C-alpha positions, 0 to 999 in steps of 0.5 A, a space after each residue: 242098796 247104794 252103788 258103793 254098797 253093791 261094789 263092796 258086796 260083789 268083791 268077795 264073790 268075784 274072788 270066789 268065782 276066780 278061785 273056782 275058775 282056776 280049779 275048773 281049769 286044773 280039773 279040765 286038763 287032769 280029769 282024764 288021763 289023755 291030753 285030748 278029749 277034755 270034758 269042758 267045751 266052754 265056760 261062761 261066768 258073771 256077777 249079778 248086776 245091782 238091778 238084778 239083785 234088787 229085782 230078785 230080792 223084791 220078787 221073793 218078798 225081801 227089801 233090796 238091802 245089802 244084808 238081804 243080798 248076803 243072806 238070801 241070794 246064792 247066785 250072786 256069782 254064777 258059772 256056766 260050764 258047757 261039756 260035750 256029753 252027759 258023762 262029762 257033766 257027771 264026772 265033773 260034778 263028782 270031782 267037784 264034790 270030792 274037793 276037800 276045800 269046797 263046801 257042797 251046799 245044794 244040787 238040782 239035777 234037771 238032767 235026770 229030772 227035766 223041767 216040763 218044757 224040756 229044760 235040762 241042766 245040772 245046778 250045783 251051789 258050792 261054797 268057796 273059801 276066800 282068804 281075807 286079811 283077818 279071816 276066812 269066809 266061804 262064799 257061794 257060787 252057783 254052777 250050771 253044768 250042761 252039754 252043748 246040745 242043752 245049751 243050744 236048746 236053752 239059748 234058743 228057748 230064751 230067745 223065742 220065749 223071753 218076756 213073751 206071752 203066747 196064746 197057747 202056752 201048753 202047745 208051746 211047752 209041748 213043742 219045746 219038749 219035743 225039740 229037747 227030746 230030739 237033741 237028747 237023742 242026737 247027743 246019745 248017738 254022738 256019745 257012742 263015739 266017746 272014748 272016755 268012760 261015762 262016769 268016774 
């Protein structure tokens, strides 16, 4: 994939991501009736770099071409939403599913079904309608929704584990799971003070 092809590829994904970010801003100040206690603490977003796109295609057995990037990848545009509580995550996911102009593509709920090492997050892929001069087309945007404690765990796990090999992998996984469980318990204790309903 040439640089020119890459920049042409990502433009509509950037547009789709911007449209979704605007929608999230609206939902954040309207999902609850009160002005205080908005569900979203922070939003991070990114467009996948050219090298990352090519590496992922090769890793999955595809040639790193423009066509394969369009056909095989659904995470070229990515948004990470950090909420305060699990109830906020659930409410936001439910509201996004109700948006008539968004296409619900896929969902992986690692909050209800955590990974063996304790990773918890709610992943959703939505199709966002991008209007061009002569046509409308839906482009996928991957959304990761997690709480502050889940994001803290994921950031620390990435820092200590990224591209590292440990002699006792099973022990490392058990330790990470233990830390995840501790944070989950703390989060539930804090949620007792939450004024908003757990789920809409």
